[in-house]
C-alpha angles and dihedrals in degrees: 000000000000125000095258092053092049090048090049092054092042090053093044092052091047091049091053090045092053092046092050095045094046108040095076091051090055096047101036114013097171097057088040094058088043092051090056094050105266102141095195122039104173112209091238091064099047088095088063091054090047093047091050092047090047090055091050091051090050091051088051088055089050092049090052091050089053092050091056093063111007095177097053093039095047091118089063096053095085091060091067094062092037091054092047091047092050094045092044092050093049092049093043090052089048091049094049089046089052093246098109123058125233095254089060092049092051090049091052090045093057098033098040121009094046093052102046098080092052094045093049089046097053089040088059095041093053092049092049090050092047095047118115091237091055090047089051093048090049090050091053097048 
């Protein structure tokens, strides 16, 4: 399987994960917060949960768009690992500070931290393969 096809599948799986993880937070932010270990989810903060979940959903849409044409959307690939790094960092800091519960940290570990090395690697690989120097080397082979 070539690099573009691997990236296509990586981004499709990421899109679906983002949609699955976010939809409940958009539709029912209080039960979503409770499910991930937040004991208190004051009504005045439900908009923050819904906003965060909406951004996660939107990134899922962008990931799907990249998967549809990896070569032409290559410039967007970096935003997958950037988004996951920012979200992972925010939750990890919150967890260390005692503000984020263990279930949320576990979720972020499997939906963000575990994916970042693969996303960054394939981002780099695709850009190397698309570079003019590589194309010239391929033509001369």
